[in-house]
C-alpha positions as CSV (number, residue, x, y, z in Angstrom):
1,M,193.3,1.5,263.7
2,K,192.1,2.5,260.3
3,K,193.7,-0.4,258.6
4,T,191.7,-2.8,260.8
5,S,188.3,-1.1,260.0
6,K,189.1,-1.1,256.3
7,K,189.9,-4.8,256.5
8,H,186.8,-5.3,258.4
9,A,184.6,-3.4,255.9
10,Q,186.2,-5.4,253.1
11,L,185.5,-8.7,255.0
12,K,181.8,-7.5,255.5
13,S,181.6,-6.7,251.8
14,R,183.0,-10.0,250.7
15,I,180.7,-11.8,253.0
16,S,177.5,-9.9,251.7
17,Y,178.8,-10.6,248.1
18,E,178.9,-14.3,248.8
19,K,175.6,-14.6,250.4
20,V,174.2,-12.7,247.4
21,D,175.9,-15.2,245.1
22,M,174.7,-18.1,247.1
23,A,171.0,-16.9,247.2
24,I,170.9,-16.3,243.4
25,H,172.1,-19.8,242.9
26,K,169.5,-21.0,245.2
27,L,166.7,-19.2,243.5
28,I,167.9,-20.5,240.2
29,K,167.7,-24.1,241.5
30,D,164.3,-23.5,243.0
31,I,163.1,-21.9,239.8
32,K,162.2,-18.8,241.5
33,V,161.8,-15.3,240.2
34,I,165.0,-13.4,240.2
35,N,164.8,-9.6,240.7
36,F,166.2,-7.2,243.2
37,N,163.3,-7.7,245.7
38,T,163.7,-11.3,245.8
39,V,167.4,-11.3,246.1
40,S,167.2,-8.7,248.8
41,E,164.6,-10.5,250.8
42,A,166.5,-13.9,250.6
43,V,169.8,-12.4,251.6
44,G,168.8,-9.7,254.1
45,V,170.7,-6.9,252.3
46,S,169.3,-3.8,251.2
47,K,168.2,-3.0,247.4
48,P,170.7,-0.2,247.2
49,Y,173.5,-2.5,248.1
50,L,172.4,-4.7,245.1
51,Y,172.2,-1.8,242.7
52,K,175.4,-0.2,243.8
53,N,177.6,-3.4,243.2
54,P,178.1,-3.5,239.5
55,A,178.8,-7.4,239.3
56,I,175.8,-8.1,241.3
57,R,173.5,-5.7,239.4
58,G,174.6,-7.0,236.1
59,C,174.0,-10.6,237.1
60,I,170.5,-9.8,238.5
61,E,169.5,-7.8,235.5
62,T,170.9,-10.5,233.1
63,L,169.0,-13.4,235.0
64,R,165.7,-11.1,235.2
65,S,165.7,-10.8,231.5
66,Q,166.2,-14.4,230.9
67,Q,163.3,-15.4,232.9
68,T,160.4,-15.4,230.5
69,N,158.5,-18.4,231.8
70,V,158.9,-18.0,235.5
71,Q,155.7,-16.5,236.8
72,T,155.3,-14.4,240.0
73,Q,152.9,-15.4,242.6
74,K,150.7,-12.3,241.5
75,A,150.6,-13.7,238.0
76,V,149.8,-17.1,239.1
77,K,147.0,-15.7,241.1
78,Q,145.5,-13.7,238.3
79,N,145.6,-16.6,235.9
80,V,143.9,-18.9,238.4
81,E,141.1,-16.2,239.0
82,R,140.2,-16.0,235.2
């Protein structure tokens, strides 16, 4: 019984990881802001899940730091209002 639940948990974790990976690639392709909020919303996983997974966290932090020319909707709105 425990082996089945452990395998199920591993499968669920792997599926979530793949969904996150696909969402990140889509955000990059669509030239969208990449941060923990946008990835969490795109995939439907919690932000703590993203922070707890070292590979995902590192990827998001790296991409976020590289995005200097992608503006958030809030920044675009502020620029338009000026």
